[in-house]
DSSP file (Angstrom, degrees, kcal/mol; ACC not computed):
  #  RESIDUE AA STRUCTURE BP1 BP2  ACC     N-H-->O    O-->H-N    N-H-->O    O-->H-N    TCO  KAPPA ALPHA  PHI   PSI    X-CA   Y-CA   Z-CA
    1    1 A M              0   0    0      0, 0.0   149,-0.0     0, 0.0    33,-0.0   0.000 360.0 360.0 360.0 137.9   35.4    6.5   20.5
    2    2 A G        -     0   0    0      1,-0.2     2,-0.3    31,-0.1    33,-0.2   0.034 360.0 -63.5 -94.2-157.4   37.7    3.4   20.9
    3    3 A L  E     -a   35   0A   0     31,-3.7    33,-2.9    -2,-0.0    34,-1.3  -0.695  31.5-147.7 -96.6 144.4   37.3    0.1   22.5
    4    4 A F  E     -a   37   0A   0     -2,-0.3     2,-0.4    32,-0.2    34,-0.2  -0.952  20.3-160.2-104.8 130.8   36.8   -0.7   26.2
    5    5 A L  E     +a   38   0A   0     32,-2.5    34,-2.8    -2,-0.5     2,-0.3  -0.906  15.2 168.5-114.5 140.1   38.4   -4.0   27.2
    6    6 A T  E     +a   39   0A   0     -2,-0.4     2,-0.3    32,-0.2    34,-0.2  -0.994   2.6 158.6-146.9 149.7   37.7   -6.0   30.3
    7    7 A G  E     -a   40   0A   0     32,-1.3    34,-2.5    -2,-0.3     2,-0.4  -0.977  29.9-126.6-166.3 156.4   38.5   -9.5   31.4
    8    8 A H  E >  S-a   41   0A   0     -2,-0.3     3,-2.3    32,-0.2    34,-0.2  -0.901  71.0 -35.7-110.8 137.9   38.8  -11.7   34.5
    9    9 A S  T 3> S+     0   0    0     32,-2.8     4,-2.2    -2,-0.4     3,-0.3  -0.303 140.5   8.8  57.0-118.3   41.9  -13.7   35.5
   10   10 A A  H 3> S+     0   0    0      1,-0.2     4,-2.6     2,-0.2    -1,-0.3   0.845 133.6  56.1 -61.3 -31.5   43.6  -15.0   32.3
   11   11 A G  H <> S+     0   0    0     -3,-2.3     4,-2.3     2,-0.2    -2,-0.3   0.868 105.9  50.3 -65.6 -36.2   41.1  -12.8   30.4
   12   12 A G  H  > S+     0   0    0     -3,-0.3     4,-2.2    29,-0.3    -2,-0.2   0.891 110.0  50.4 -66.1 -40.3   42.4   -9.8   32.4
   13   13 A Y  H  X S+     0   0    0     -4,-2.2     4,-2.8     2,-0.2     5,-0.3   0.941 110.8  50.1 -59.6 -48.2   45.9  -10.8   31.5
   14   14 A N  H  X S+     0   0    0     -4,-2.6     4,-2.4     1,-0.2    -2,-0.2   0.918 113.0  43.5 -60.9 -46.4   45.0  -11.0   27.8
   15   15 A V  H  X S+     0   0    0     -4,-2.3     4,-2.0     2,-0.2    -1,-0.2   0.883 114.4  51.0 -70.2 -35.4   43.3   -7.6   27.7
   16   16 A A  H  X S+     0   0    0     -4,-2.2     4,-2.1    -5,-0.2     5,-0.2   0.945 113.0  44.6 -64.4 -46.8   46.1   -5.9   29.7
   17   17 A L  H  X S+     0   0    0     -4,-2.8     4,-2.8     1,-0.2     7,-0.3   0.895 112.1  52.5 -66.2 -39.0   48.8   -7.4   27.4
   18   18 A A  H  < S+     0   0    0     -4,-2.4     7,-0.4    -5,-0.3    -1,-0.2   0.895 114.7  42.5 -61.7 -39.3   46.9   -6.5   24.3
   19   19 A A  H  < S+     0   0    0     -4,-2.0    -2,-0.2    -5,-0.2    -1,-0.2   0.806 121.7  39.7 -77.0 -29.5   46.6   -2.9   25.5
   20   20 A L  H  < S+     0   0    0     -4,-2.1     2,-0.8     1,-0.2    -2,-0.2   0.820 108.8  57.2 -92.1 -34.1   50.1   -2.6   26.8
   21   21 A D    >X  -     0   0    0     -4,-2.8     3,-1.8    -5,-0.2     4,-0.5  -0.857  68.6-158.1-106.4 103.1   52.2   -4.4   24.1
   22   22 A G  H 3> S+     0   0    0     -2,-0.8     4,-2.4     1,-0.3     5,-0.2   0.629  80.7  78.3 -56.6 -17.5   51.6   -2.8   20.8
   23   23 A R  H 3> S+     0   0    0      1,-0.2     4,-1.6     2,-0.2    -1,-0.3   0.851  89.2  55.2 -61.9 -34.2   52.7   -5.9   18.9
   24   24 A Y  H <4 S+     0   0    0     -3,-1.8     4,-0.2    -7,-0.3    -1,-0.2   0.911 113.8  37.8 -70.9 -41.9   49.4   -7.7   19.5
   25   25 A L  H ><>S+     0   0    0     -4,-0.5     5,-2.1    -7,-0.4     3,-1.8   0.884 112.7  58.0 -73.9 -38.6   47.2   -4.9   18.0
   26   26 A A  H ><5S+     0   0    0     -4,-2.4     3,-2.1     1,-0.3    -2,-0.2   0.828  94.4  66.2 -61.0 -31.7   49.7   -4.2   15.3
   27   27 A A  T 3<5S+     0   0    0     -4,-1.6    -1,-0.3     1,-0.3    -2,-0.2   0.696 107.3  42.1 -62.6 -17.2   49.4   -7.8   14.1
   28   28 A H  T < 5S-     0   0    0     -3,-1.8    -1,-0.3    -4,-0.2    -2,-0.2   0.028 123.9-103.9-115.9  23.2   45.8   -6.9   13.2
   29   29 A D  T < 5S+     0   0    0     -3,-2.1     2,-0.4     1,-0.2    -3,-0.2   0.830  79.1 134.4  57.9  36.4   46.6   -3.6   11.7
   30   30 A L      < -     0   0    0     -5,-2.1    -1,-0.2    -8,-0.1     2,-0.2  -0.911  51.7-131.6-116.0 144.0   45.3   -1.7   14.8
   31   31 A Q    >   -     0   0    0     -2,-0.4     3,-1.8    -3,-0.1     4,-0.2  -0.587  24.6-117.9 -85.7 153.6   47.0    1.2   16.6
   32   32 A R  G >  S+     0   0    0      1,-0.3     3,-1.8    -2,-0.2    -1,-0.1   0.807 110.4  71.6 -59.9 -28.7   47.3    1.1   20.4
   33   33 A S  G 3  S+     0   0    0      1,-0.3    -1,-0.3   -31,-0.0   -31,-0.1   0.590  75.8  80.5 -67.4  -8.7   45.1    4.2   20.5
   34   34 A V  G <  S+     0   0    0     -3,-1.8   -31,-3.7   -32,-0.1     2,-0.7   0.766  79.0  79.0 -67.2 -23.3   42.1    2.1   19.5
   35   35 A V  E <   +a    3   0A   0     -3,-1.8   -31,-0.2   -33,-0.2     3,-0.1  -0.787  56.7 178.9 -91.2 117.3   41.9    1.0   23.2
   36   36 A T  E     -     0   0A   0    -33,-2.9     2,-0.3    -2,-0.7   -32,-0.2   0.771  64.7 -11.3 -87.2 -31.0   40.2    3.7   25.3
   37   37 A G  E     -a    4   0A   0    -34,-1.3   -32,-2.5    42,-0.2     2,-0.4  -0.980  54.5-144.2-168.6 156.6   40.3    2.0   28.6
   38   38 A V  E     -ab   5  81A   0     42,-2.1    44,-2.5    -2,-0.3     2,-0.5  -0.996   8.2-172.5-133.6 129.7   40.9   -1.4   30.3
   39   39 A A  E     -ab   6  82A   0    -34,-2.8   -32,-1.3    -2,-0.4     2,-0.4  -0.989  13.2-171.7-120.3 124.3   39.2   -2.9   33.3
   40   40 A T  E     -ab   7  83A   0     42,-2.8    44,-2.7    -2,-0.5     2,-0.5  -0.884  14.3-153.4-118.4 149.6   40.6   -6.1   34.8
   41   41 A L  E    S-ab   8  84A   0    -34,-2.5   -32,-2.8    -2,-0.4   -29,-0.3  -0.966  76.9 -27.8-121.9 112.4   39.3   -8.4   37.4
   42   42 A A  S    S+     0   0    0     42,-3.2    43,-0.1    -2,-0.5   -29,-0.1   0.891  86.5 178.5  53.9  48.7   41.9  -10.4   39.4
   43   43 A G        -     0   0    0     41,-0.3     2,-0.7   -31,-0.1    -1,-0.2  -0.588  32.4-127.6 -86.9 144.1   44.5  -10.5   36.6
   44   44 A P        +     0   0    0      0, 0.0     3,-0.1     0, 0.0    -1,-0.0  -0.809  44.8 151.0 -86.6 114.1   47.9  -12.1   36.7
   45   45 A F        +     0   0    0     -2,-0.7    26,-2.0     1,-0.2    27,-0.3   0.503  66.9  32.7-120.6 -10.9   50.3   -9.4   35.6
   46   46 A D        +     0   0    0     24,-0.1    -1,-0.2    23,-0.1    23,-0.1  -0.606  65.1 140.9-153.0  79.0   53.6  -10.2   37.4
   47   47 A F        +     0   0    0     -2,-0.2     4,-0.3    -3,-0.1    -1,-0.1  -0.024  28.3 159.6-124.4  31.9   54.1  -13.9   37.9
   48   48 A L        +     0   0    0      2,-0.1     2,-0.1     3,-0.1    18,-0.0  -0.768  49.1  56.2 -91.5 147.9   57.8  -14.6   37.4
   49   49 A P  S    S-     0   0    0      0, 0.0     2,-0.8     0, 0.0     3,-0.1   0.551  88.9-127.8 -74.6 156.7   59.5  -16.8   38.2
   50   50 A L        +     0   0    0      1,-0.2    -2,-0.1    -2,-0.1    -3,-0.0  -0.618  51.2 146.8 -72.8 110.9   57.4  -19.5   36.6
   51   51 A D        +     0   0    0     -2,-0.8    -1,-0.2    -4,-0.3    -3,-0.1   0.340  42.1  84.1-131.0   4.5   56.9  -21.9   39.4
   52   52 A D  S  > S-     0   0    0      1,-0.1     4,-2.7    -3,-0.1     5,-0.3  -0.904  77.4-128.1-110.3 138.2   53.4  -23.3   38.8
   53   53 A P  H  > S+     0   0    0      0, 0.0     4,-2.3     0, 0.0     5,-0.1   0.853 108.8  51.6 -54.5 -36.7   52.9  -26.2   36.4
   54   54 A D  H  > S+     0   0    0      2,-0.2     4,-1.9     1,-0.2     5,-0.1   0.915 112.5  43.4 -68.6 -42.4   50.2  -24.3   34.4
   55   55 A T  H  > S+     0   0    0      2,-0.2     4,-2.9     1,-0.2     5,-0.4   0.864 113.2  52.7 -72.5 -33.3   52.3  -21.2   33.9
   56   56 A I  H  X S+     0   0    0     -4,-2.7     4,-2.3     2,-0.2     5,-0.3   0.929 110.7  48.0 -63.4 -44.2   55.4  -23.3   33.1
   57   57 A A  H  < S+     0   0    0     -4,-2.3    -2,-0.2    -5,-0.3     4,-0.2   0.885 118.9  39.9 -63.0 -38.9   53.3  -25.2   30.4
   58   58 A A  H  < S+     0   0    0     -4,-1.9    -2,-0.2    -5,-0.1    -1,-0.2   0.868 135.9  12.7 -79.9 -37.6   52.0  -21.9   29.0
   59   59 A F  H >< S+     0   0    0     -4,-2.9     3,-1.7    -5,-0.1    -3,-0.2   0.466  93.6 100.2-122.3  -4.8   55.1  -19.7   29.1
   60   60 A G  T 3< S+     0   0    0     -4,-2.3    -3,-0.1    -5,-0.4    -4,-0.1   0.766  87.2  46.1 -61.0 -29.5   58.1  -22.0   29.8
   61   61 A D  T 3  S+     0   0    0     -5,-0.3    -1,-0.3    -4,-0.2     2,-0.2   0.416  81.8 121.4 -93.8   1.9   59.3  -22.2   26.2
   62   62 A Y    <   -     0   0    0     -3,-1.7     6,-0.1     1,-0.1    -3,-0.1  -0.484  62.7-138.5 -70.1 131.4   59.0  -18.4   25.6
   63   63 A A  S    S+     0   0    0      1,-0.3    -1,-0.1    -2,-0.2    -3,-0.0   0.866  96.5  29.0 -59.6 -40.1   62.4  -17.0   24.6
   64   64 A E    >   -     0   0    0      1,-0.1     3,-1.9     2,-0.0     4,-0.4  -0.771  68.9-177.7-122.9  84.2   62.0  -13.8   26.7
   65   65 A P  G >  S+     0   0    0      0, 0.0     3,-1.7     0, 0.0     4,-0.2   0.796  79.5  65.8 -55.3 -31.0   59.8  -14.7   29.7
   66   66 A T  G >  S+     0   0    0      1,-0.3     3,-1.3     2,-0.2     6,-0.3   0.820  93.3  61.5 -62.8 -28.0   59.9  -11.1   31.0
   67   67 A E  G <  S+     0   0    0     -3,-1.9    -1,-0.3     1,-0.2    -4,-0.0   0.629  93.3  64.8 -72.2 -12.0   58.0  -10.0   27.9
   68   68 A T  G <  S+     0   0    0     -3,-1.7    -1,-0.2    -4,-0.4    -2,-0.2   0.523  85.8  88.1 -84.5  -5.0   55.1  -12.2   28.9
   69   69 A Q    X   -     0   0    0     -3,-1.3     3,-2.3    -4,-0.2     4,-0.4  -0.842  68.8-150.4-101.4 115.5   54.6  -10.0   32.0
   70   70 A P  G >  S+     0   0    0      0, 0.0     3,-1.6     0, 0.0     4,-0.1   0.837  96.5  64.3 -50.8 -34.8   52.3   -7.0   31.6
   71   71 A V  G 3  S+     0   0    0    -26,-2.0     3,-0.5     1,-0.3   -25,-0.1   0.751 100.4  53.6 -61.7 -21.0   54.2   -5.2   34.3
   72   72 A N  G <  S+     0   0    0     -3,-2.3    -1,-0.3    -6,-0.3   -26,-0.0   0.452 105.6  50.5 -94.8  -1.0   57.3   -5.2   32.0
   73   73 A V  S <  S+     0   0    0     -3,-1.6     2,-0.2    -4,-0.4    -1,-0.2   0.110  75.2 132.7-123.2  21.7   55.7   -3.7   28.9
   74   74 A V        +     0   0    0     -3,-0.5     2,-0.3    -4,-0.1   -54,-0.1  -0.524  26.6 165.1 -73.5 137.3   54.1   -0.6   30.5
   75   75 A S    >   -     0   0    0     -2,-0.2     3,-1.8     1,-0.0    32,-0.1  -0.924  53.2 -97.1-143.7 171.5   54.7    2.7   28.7
   76   76 A R  T 3  S+     0   0    0     -2,-0.3    -2,-0.0     1,-0.3    -1,-0.0   0.729 116.6  68.2 -60.7 -22.7   53.3    6.2   28.6
   77   77 A Q  T 3  S+     0   0    0    -57,-0.1    -1,-0.3    32,-0.1    -3,-0.0   0.498  74.3 117.9 -78.6  -3.1   51.1    5.2   25.6
   78   78 A A    <   -     0   0    0     -3,-1.8   -58,-0.1     1,-0.1     3,-0.1  -0.302  66.0-120.9 -64.8 146.5   49.0    2.9   27.8
   79   79 A P        -     0   0    0      0, 0.0   -42,-0.2     0, 0.0   -43,-0.1  -0.333  46.3 -72.3 -76.4 168.5   45.2    3.7   28.1
   80   80 A P        -     0   0    0      0, 0.0   -42,-2.1     0, 0.0     2,-0.4  -0.322  54.8-150.6 -59.8 145.4   43.7    4.3   31.5
   81   81 A F  E     -bc  38 111A   0     29,-2.2    31,-1.9   -44,-0.2     2,-0.5  -0.930  18.0-162.5-123.7 144.9   43.3    1.2   33.7
   82   82 A L  E     -bc  39 112A   0    -44,-2.5   -42,-2.8    -2,-0.4     2,-0.6  -0.990  15.4-164.2-120.7 117.4   40.9    0.0   36.4
   83   83 A L  E     -bc  40 113A   0     29,-3.2    31,-3.0    -2,-0.5     2,-0.4  -0.912   8.1-176.7-108.5 115.1   42.4   -2.9   38.4
   84   84 A L  E     +bc  41 114A   0    -44,-2.7   -42,-3.2    -2,-0.6     2,-0.3  -0.933  13.9 148.6-115.4 132.1   39.8   -4.8   40.5
   85   85 A T  E     - c   0 115A   0     29,-2.3    31,-2.8    -2,-0.4     2,-0.3  -0.992  43.0-110.9-156.9 157.8   40.8   -7.6   42.8
   86   86 A G  E >   - c   0 116A   0     -2,-0.3     3,-1.3    29,-0.2    34,-0.1  -0.728  19.1-137.9 -90.7 142.3   39.8   -9.2   46.0
   87   87 A D  T 3  S+     0   0    0     29,-2.3    33,-0.1    -2,-0.3    -1,-0.1   0.590 105.1  54.6 -75.9  -6.9   42.1   -8.9   49.0
   88   88 A A  T 3  S+     0   0    0     31,-2.1     2,-0.8    28,-0.4    33,-0.3   0.094  74.4 132.3-108.1  20.7   41.5  -12.6   49.8
   89   89 A D    <   +     0   0    0     -3,-1.3    31,-0.1    31,-0.3    30,-0.0  -0.638  22.5 169.0 -78.2 110.5   42.5  -13.9   46.3
   90   90 A S  S    S+     0   0    0     -2,-0.8     3,-0.3     3,-0.1    -1,-0.2   0.459  73.1  59.5 -99.2  -3.2   44.9  -16.8   46.9
   91   91 A T  S    S+     0   0    0      1,-0.3     2,-0.5   -49,-0.0    -1,-0.1   0.913 124.8  12.5 -86.0 -53.1   44.8  -17.8   43.2
   92   92 A V  S    S-     0   0    0    -48,-0.0    -1,-0.3     3,-0.0    -3,-0.1  -0.893  95.2-133.7-124.6  97.2   46.1  -14.6   41.7
   93   93 A G    >   -     0   0    0     -2,-0.5     3,-2.1    -3,-0.3     4,-0.4  -0.098  14.9-117.7 -55.5 146.0   47.4  -12.6   44.6
   94   94 A P  T 3> S+     0   0    0      0, 0.0     4,-2.3     0, 0.0     3,-0.5   0.689 106.5  80.5 -57.4 -19.4   46.5   -8.9   44.8
   95   95 A Y  H 3> S+     0   0    0      1,-0.2     4,-3.0     2,-0.2     5,-0.2   0.809  82.8  65.0 -59.2 -27.1   50.2   -8.0   44.5
   96   96 A N  H <> S+     0   0    0     -3,-2.1     4,-1.9     2,-0.2    -1,-0.2   0.945 107.3  38.7 -59.4 -48.2   49.7   -8.5   40.7
   97   97 A S  H  > S+     0   0    0     -3,-0.5     4,-2.5    -4,-0.4    -2,-0.2   0.882 115.6  52.9 -70.5 -38.6   47.4   -5.6   40.6
   98   98 A R  H  X S+     0   0    0     -4,-2.3     4,-2.3     2,-0.2    -2,-0.2   0.923 110.4  47.7 -61.8 -43.4   49.4   -3.5   43.0
   99   99 A N  H  X S+     0   0    0     -4,-3.0     4,-1.9     2,-0.2    -1,-0.2   0.892 112.3  48.4 -67.2 -39.1   52.6   -4.1   41.0
  100  100 A L  H  X S+     0   0    0     -4,-1.9     4,-2.6    -5,-0.2     5,-0.2   0.906 109.9  53.1 -67.0 -39.4   50.9   -3.2   37.7
  101  101 A K  H  X S+     0   0    0     -4,-2.5     4,-3.1     1,-0.2     5,-0.2   0.929 107.2  51.9 -59.6 -44.5   49.4    0.0   39.4
  102  102 A R  H  X S+     0   0    0     -4,-2.3     4,-2.3     1,-0.2    -1,-0.2   0.915 111.8  46.2 -58.1 -43.6   52.9    1.0   40.5
  103  103 A K  H  X S+     0   0    0     -4,-1.9     4,-1.4     2,-0.2    -1,-0.2   0.908 113.9  47.5 -67.6 -41.9   54.3    0.6   36.9
  104  104 A L  H  X>S+     0   0    0     -4,-2.6     5,-2.7     2,-0.2     4,-0.5   0.920 112.0  50.6 -65.6 -43.4   51.3    2.5   35.4
  105  105 A D  H ><5S+     0   0    0     -4,-3.1     3,-1.5     1,-0.2    -2,-0.2   0.932 108.8  51.8 -57.2 -46.5   51.7    5.3   38.0
  106  106 A A  H 3<5S+     0   0    0     -4,-2.3    -1,-0.2     1,-0.3    -2,-0.2   0.811 109.7  49.9 -62.8 -30.0   55.4    5.6   37.3
  107  107 A A  H 3<5S-     0   0    0     -4,-1.4    -1,-0.3    -3,-0.2    -2,-0.2   0.505 117.4-113.4 -85.8  -4.5   54.6    5.9   33.5
  108  108 A G  T <<5 +     0   0    0     -3,-1.5    -3,-0.2    -4,-0.5    -2,-0.1   0.718  66.0 147.9  80.2  21.2   52.0    8.6   34.2
  109  109 A V      < -     0   0    0     -5,-2.7    -1,-0.3    -6,-0.2     2,-0.2  -0.754  55.9-110.2 -90.7 132.5   49.1    6.5   33.1
  110  110 A P        +     0   0    0      0, 0.0   -29,-2.2     0, 0.0     2,-0.3  -0.433  51.7 165.6 -60.6 127.9   45.8    7.1   34.8
  111  111 A V  E     -c   81   0A   0    -31,-0.2     2,-0.4    -2,-0.2   -29,-0.2  -0.997  24.7-164.6-149.8 141.2   45.1    4.0   36.9
  112  112 A Q  E     -c   82   0A   0    -31,-1.9   -29,-3.2    -2,-0.3     2,-0.5  -0.984   7.0-160.2-124.7 138.6   42.7    3.1   39.7
  113  113 A L  E     -c   83   0A   0     -2,-0.4     2,-0.5   -31,-0.2   -29,-0.2  -0.981   6.2-172.2-118.5 128.6   43.1    0.0   42.0
  114  114 A V  E     -c   84   0A   0    -31,-3.0   -29,-2.3    -2,-0.5     2,-0.6  -0.982   4.4-165.7-122.6 121.4   40.1   -1.3   44.0
  115  115 A L  E     -c   85   0A   0     -2,-0.5   -29,-0.2   -31,-0.2   -31,-0.1  -0.927  12.1-148.8-104.2 121.0   40.6   -4.0   46.6
  116  116 A Y  E >   -c   86   0A   0    -31,-2.8   -29,-2.3    -2,-0.6     3,-1.5  -0.807  22.4-120.9 -93.1 119.3   37.4   -5.7   47.6
  117  117 A P  T 3  S+     0   0    0      0, 0.0     3,-0.1     0, 0.0   -31,-0.0  -0.317  88.2   1.9 -61.7 132.9   37.6   -6.9   51.3
  118  118 A G  T 3  S+     0   0    0      1,-0.2     2,-0.4    -2,-0.1   -32,-0.1   0.421  95.7 130.5  77.3  -1.3   37.0  -10.6   51.8
  119  119 A L    <   -     0   0    0     -3,-1.5   -31,-2.1   -34,-0.1   -30,-0.2  -0.700  40.1-156.7 -92.7 138.9   36.6  -11.5   48.1
  120  120 A G     >  -     0   0    0     -2,-0.4     4,-1.2   -33,-0.1   -31,-0.3  -0.212  41.4 -74.1 -95.4-168.8   38.6  -14.3   46.5
  121  121 A H  H  > S+     0   0    0    -33,-0.3     4,-0.5     1,-0.2     3,-0.4   0.925 129.6  32.0 -58.8 -55.7   39.5  -15.0   42.9
  122  122 A A  H >> S+     0   0    0      1,-0.2     4,-2.8     2,-0.2     3,-0.6   0.789 107.4  72.7 -74.5 -27.0   36.1  -16.0   41.5
  123  123 A D  H 3> S+     0   0    0      1,-0.3     4,-1.7     2,-0.2    -1,-0.2   0.842  90.2  58.2 -58.6 -35.4   34.2  -13.8   43.9
  124  124 A V  H 3< S+     0   0    0     -4,-1.2    -1,-0.3    -3,-0.4    -2,-0.2   0.880 113.2  39.8 -63.5 -37.0   35.2  -10.6   42.0
  125  125 A L  H X< S+     0   0    0     -3,-0.6     3,-1.9    -4,-0.5     4,-0.4   0.924 113.7  51.1 -76.7 -46.8   33.7  -12.0   38.8
  126  126 A T  H >< S+     0   0    0     -4,-2.8     3,-1.3     1,-0.3     6,-0.3   0.735  94.2  73.9 -67.9 -19.7   30.6  -13.6   40.4
  127  127 A A  T 3< S+     0   0    0     -4,-1.7    12,-0.3    -5,-0.3    -1,-0.3   0.614  85.6  67.3 -67.9  -9.9   29.8  -10.3   42.2
  128  128 A I  T <  S+     0   0    0     -3,-1.9    -1,-0.3    10,-0.1    -2,-0.2   0.789  80.4  95.5 -75.8 -28.2   28.7   -9.0   38.7
  129  129 A A  S X> S-     0   0    0     -3,-1.3     3,-2.0    -4,-0.4     4,-0.6  -0.391  86.6-120.0 -67.7 137.5   25.8  -11.4   38.7
  130  130 A R  G >4 S+     0   0    0      1,-0.3     3,-1.0     2,-0.2     4,-0.2   0.851 110.1  51.5 -48.1 -46.5   22.5   -9.8   39.9
  131  131 A P  G 34 S+     0   0    0      0, 0.0    -1,-0.3     0, 0.0     3,-0.2   0.717 117.4  39.9 -68.9 -14.9   22.0  -12.2   42.9
  132  132 A L  G X4 S+     0   0    0     -3,-2.0     3,-2.0    -6,-0.3     4,-0.4   0.301  78.7 105.3-115.2   9.5   25.5  -11.6   44.2
  133  133 A R  G X<  +     0   0    0     -3,-1.0     3,-0.6    -4,-0.6    -1,-0.1   0.706  68.0  73.6 -64.7 -18.3   25.9   -7.8   43.6
  134  134 A W  G 3  S+     0   0    0     -4,-0.2    -1,-0.3     1,-0.2    -2,-0.1   0.726  85.9  67.0 -65.3 -20.3   25.5   -7.2   47.3
  135  135 A R  G <  S-     0   0    0     -3,-2.0    -1,-0.2     1,-0.3    -2,-0.2   0.853 120.9 -18.7 -71.7 -35.4   29.0   -8.7   47.8
  136  136 A A    <   -     0   0    0     -3,-0.6     2,-1.2    -4,-0.4     3,-0.4  -0.943  60.3-113.2-169.7 149.0   30.8   -5.8   46.0
  137  137 A P     >  +     0   0    0      0, 0.0     4,-2.7     0, 0.0     5,-0.2  -0.186  62.7 138.2 -83.7  46.0   30.0   -3.0   43.6
  138  138 A V  H  > S+     0   0    0     -2,-1.2     4,-2.4     1,-0.2     5,-0.2   0.937  71.8  44.4 -58.9 -51.6   32.2   -4.5   40.8
  139  139 A L  H  > S+     0   0    0     -3,-0.4     4,-2.7   -12,-0.3    -1,-0.2   0.911 114.5  49.9 -62.3 -42.4   29.7   -3.8   38.0
  140  140 A D  H  > S+     0   0    0      1,-0.2     4,-2.7     2,-0.2    -1,-0.2   0.901 110.4  50.6 -62.0 -40.4   29.1   -0.3   39.3
  141  141 A D  H  X S+     0   0    0     -4,-2.7     4,-2.1     2,-0.2    -2,-0.2   0.912 112.9  45.2 -65.7 -42.2   32.8    0.4   39.5
  142  142 A I  H  X S+     0   0    0     -4,-2.4     4,-2.6    -5,-0.2     5,-0.3   0.936 114.7  48.3 -65.3 -46.5   33.4   -0.8   35.9
  143  143 A T  H  X S+     0   0    0     -4,-2.7     4,-2.7    -5,-0.2     5,-0.2   0.924 112.0  48.7 -60.5 -46.0   30.4    1.1   34.6
  144  144 A R  H  X S+     0   0    0     -4,-2.7     4,-2.2    -5,-0.2    -1,-0.2   0.899 111.6  50.8 -61.2 -42.0   31.5    4.3   36.3
  145  145 A F  H  X S+     0   0    0     -4,-2.1     4,-1.8    -5,-0.2    -2,-0.2   0.948 114.6  41.3 -61.9 -50.9   35.0    3.9   35.0
  146  146 A F  H  X S+     0   0    0     -4,-2.6     4,-2.3     1,-0.2    -2,-0.2   0.884 114.3  51.9 -69.0 -37.8   34.0    3.4   31.4
  147  147 A E  H  X S+     0   0    0     -4,-2.7     4,-2.6    -5,-0.3    -1,-0.2   0.884 108.3  52.9 -64.3 -37.1   31.3    6.1   31.5
  148  148 A G  H  X S+     0   0    0     -4,-2.2     4,-2.2    -5,-0.2    -2,-0.2   0.893 109.1  48.5 -64.0 -39.7   33.9    8.6   33.0
  149  149 A L  H  X S+     0   0    0     -4,-1.8     4,-2.2     2,-0.2    -2,-0.2   0.894 111.4  50.5 -66.8 -39.6   36.2    7.8   30.0
  150  150 A Q  H  X S+     0   0    0     -4,-2.3     4,-2.1     2,-0.2    -2,-0.2   0.933 110.4  49.1 -61.7 -45.7   33.4    8.3   27.6
  151  151 A A  H  X S+     0   0    0     -4,-2.6     4,-1.7     1,-0.2    -2,-0.2   0.905 110.9  50.3 -62.8 -41.6   32.4   11.7   29.2
  152  152 A S  H  X S+     0   0    0     -4,-2.2     4,-1.2     1,-0.2    -1,-0.2   0.898 109.7  51.1 -62.8 -40.5   36.1   12.8   29.0
  153  153 A A  H  < S+     0   0    0     -4,-2.2    -1,-0.2     1,-0.2    -2,-0.2   0.870 108.3  51.8 -65.6 -36.6   36.3   11.9   25.4
  154  154 A K  H  < S+     0   0    0     -4,-2.1    -1,-0.2     1,-0.2    -2,-0.2   0.851 108.1  52.3 -68.8 -33.5   33.2   13.8   24.6
  155  155 A R  H  <        0   0    0     -4,-1.7    -1,-0.2     1,-0.2    -2,-0.2   0.759 360.0 360.0 -73.9 -24.1   34.6   16.9   26.3
  156  156 A S     <        0   0    0     -4,-1.2    -1,-0.2    -3,-0.2    -2,-0.2   0.476 360.0 360.0 -94.2 360.0   37.8   16.8   24.3
């Protein structure tokens, strides 16, 4: 059994890029196949052109900005993805997850997209906390996704 990766916002970006761009795992002598599945919450995956001061500061000096975008490094070797986002997210628009889903679908990678009605950027993360789970089944969706991947691995 491999690793399950999950992250919110920039953490979602990091786990997606690590799973999609083999250079990051190879730098640590790991194969891409070590990642069994990825669940992201409100991740930025497709944010060119760089027009925000924070993204310019983080990525503006990168020689090939397109390589910083998870949507541009999708391949058939990608693990299954679960993309979770709120439809009211004005920080990292839901189009990021929709665009990554389109690329993963086109590559034949198993992917699920869940849009939570009325949830904003932080809401998707805070809905994991016990007192706020009534807002959306985020934790249940992640658990179901990873348990399904485990069950599939045991059958094969």
